[in-house]
N, C-alpha and C positions, 0 to 999 in steps of 0.2 A: 558545430552543432550545439544547440541549446538543449539541455536535459533537465528533467525534474523527477527525482526518484523518491519523492516523499509527498504523495497526494492522497487526500482523504475524500471519499465519496459519501453519499447519503447512507451507505452501508455502515458507517460509523458516525463520525461527527462533522463530516463535510456538508456543504450546502448544495452540491451538484450531483446529478445522476451521472452514471458512467458515460452515456452518449454526450451529455453536456460537457463533460471534462475533455473528451476526445475532440469535440468541436472547438472548444476553447484552445486546446493545445495546437490544433491545426492552424487556427487564426492567429496565434502568437508565434508561429513558426518554431514550435518546440518539436524536436525530432525524435526524442526518446523519453519515455515516461515509465513510471511504476506507480500503481495504485497500492498504497500501504495502509489500508484501513486498520483501525484498532481491533485486534483480536478477531478478525473476520477475513475470510478469503472468498466471500460470497460473490463478489463482482469480477473475479479474475478471468473467468472464461469469456464473459462479455467484453472486458477490456481488451483481451488478446485478439478477439475477432474484430472489434470495431477499429482498433488501431491499425491492424493489418489492412483493412479496407481503405483506410485514409493515408496509408503510406508512412505511418509513425511506428518507430520501433518501440516495443513494450517488453518489459520483464515483470514477472509476477512478484508480488511482495506482500508483506504484512507487518504491522507494528504490534509487538507483544508487550504487555505490561507485566513485569515481574516484581513481586513484593516479597521481601525476605527480612529476617531479623537474626541477629546473633548476639547473645548476651555480652560478648566481649567488644561489640562495636556499637557506638552511640548509646551506651547503657541499655542495650536491648530494644531500642526503638526501631520500628520497622522502616525500611528504606524501599522506595519505589523507583524502578528503572524502566525505561522504554527501550526495546531492542528492535531494530529493523531487520527483517529477514527478506533477502532479495534472491530472486531466481528460484522460487519454489518449484518442485516437481509436482505438477497436478495430475492426478490420475482420475480416469473416468471409470465408473462401474461397468462391468462387462455384462 
C-alpha cells in the first residue's frame, strides 16, 4: 500500500483543496493519507469523510511549528522546529 502522511491543503500552504487531494490520492492509488496542515486542523473532518467515501484510509494530523531559545544553546538564538502530530482525537461540540 502506498501512503502519504504529510500533505498540506489550501488550509495552510498547499495548492489543493481537500476534495482535490482525495481525488489525486485515488488516481495515484494512494491507500492511506494524512492531511498535516501548518498549525490548522480546519480540514480534518472533511478529509475523514471524503476519504471514507473513496475507500482511502485517513488519519488526522497537523504540523506544528515550535520556536524556542535557551541562553546556553546557540548563544540564545531562537531555534524553529516542525512537529507532526498524527492521529488527533477530534471532538465535536454537543
